[in-house]
C-alpha positions in Angstrom: 131.8 63.4 126.3 133.0 66.7 127.9 133.6 69.3 125.2 134.3 73.0 125.1 134.1 74.8 121.8 135.2 78.4 121.3 134.1 80.8 118.6 134.2 84.5 117.7 137.8 85.0 117.0 139.1 86.8 113.9 141.1 89.7 112.5 140.3 93.1 114.0 142.0 96.5 113.8 143.6 98.1 116.9 140.9 99.7 119.0 138.2 97.3 117.8 136.2 94.8 119.6 135.5 91.1 119.6 133.2 88.8 121.6 134.4 85.3 122.2 132.0 82.5 123.0 132.5 79.1 124.5 129.8 76.4 124.4 129.9 73.4 126.6 128.5 69.9 126.1 128.7 66.8 128.2 128.6 68.7 131.5 126.9 71.6 133.3 129.0 74.7 133.3 127.0 76.3 136.1 128.8 74.2 138.7 132.3 75.1 137.5 134.7 78.1 137.7 135.5 79.1 134.2 138.5 80.8 132.7 139.9 82.3 129.6 143.5 81.9 128.6 145.6 83.0 125.6 148.8 82.1 124.0 150.8 84.5 121.8 153.2 83.2 119.2 156.4 82.1 120.9 155.1 82.6 124.4 153.6 80.5 127.1 149.9 80.3 127.7 148.7 82.9 130.2 145.6 83.4 132.2 143.3 86.3 131.1 140.2 86.1 133.2 138.1 83.8 135.4 134.6 83.8 136.8 133.4 81.7 139.7 130.4 79.4 139.6 128.3 81.8 141.6 128.8 84.5 139.0 129.9 86.9 141.7 133.7 86.9 141.5 135.6 87.7 138.3 139.3 88.3 138.0 141.4 89.8 135.2 145.0 90.0 134.2 146.4 93.5 134.6 147.0 93.8 130.9 143.3 93.4 130.1 141.6 95.1 133.1 139.1 97.7 132.0 139.0 96.4 128.5 137.8 92.8 128.8 134.7 91.5 130.5 133.9 87.8 131.3 130.4 86.6 131.6 128.4 83.4 131.7 125.0 82.2 130.7 124.3 79.1 132.7 121.0 78.5 130.9 122.8 78.3 127.6 125.8 76.5 129.1 128.1 79.2 127.7 130.8 81.6 128.8 131.8 84.7 127.0 134.7 87.2 126.8 133.9 90.7 125.6 137.1 92.3 124.4 137.2 96.0 123.7 139.9 98.5 122.8 142.0 95.7 121.4 145.7 96.1 121.0 148.2 94.2 118.8 149.6 92.6 122.0 146.2 90.9 122.5 146.9 88.7 119.5 147.0 85.0 120.2 145.0 81.9 120.4 142.3 82.2 123.1 141.1 79.1 125.1 138.2 78.7 127.5 138.6 76.2 130.3 136.6 74.8 133.2 137.9 74.1 136.7 139.0 70.6 137.6 136.2 70.1 140.1 132.7 71.6 140.6 132.4 74.5 143.0 136.2 74.9 142.9 137.1 78.3 144.6 140.0 79.0 142.3 139.0 82.3 140.9 140.8 84.2 143.6 143.4 85.6 141.3 144.3 85.5 137.6 143.7 81.9 136.5 146.5 79.3 136.4 146.5 76.4 134.0 146.9 73.7 136.6 143.5 74.6 138.2 141.6 73.8 135.0 141.0 70.4 133.6 138.7 70.9 130.7 139.9 72.9 127.6 138.6 74.0 124.3 140.6 73.8 121.1 141.1 77.6 120.9 140.1 80.4 118.6 142.6 82.8 116.9 142.4 86.5 117.6 144.6 88.8 115.5 144.8 92.5 116.1 146.5 94.3 113.3 146.0 97.2 111.0 
């Protein structure tokens, strides 16, 4: 059974950092483009970052560029999102996702939901003083 499980969310003060993790089971992440999305209260889910299966290309939403870093550890079947200089507007539920097919060249721009078929359940990030 394909499963993605996020962890690492929590409450942090503005300017703080969090590292989100996403562990996969039931399939090999190394073959897939991976993405992080978030959904703020009352808003639509938006793409935050993606990384291709070759670990060469990464894309970021303008709102997080220079503050967030996506990475992957294929040996551990995991993907990460390091979030620094957090702002209140970063608050939301963060989801990891894997592309619909292996070797999918979809990390050419900020990720779009329709390109990803496998989703985690989400982890809450709250940035507040």
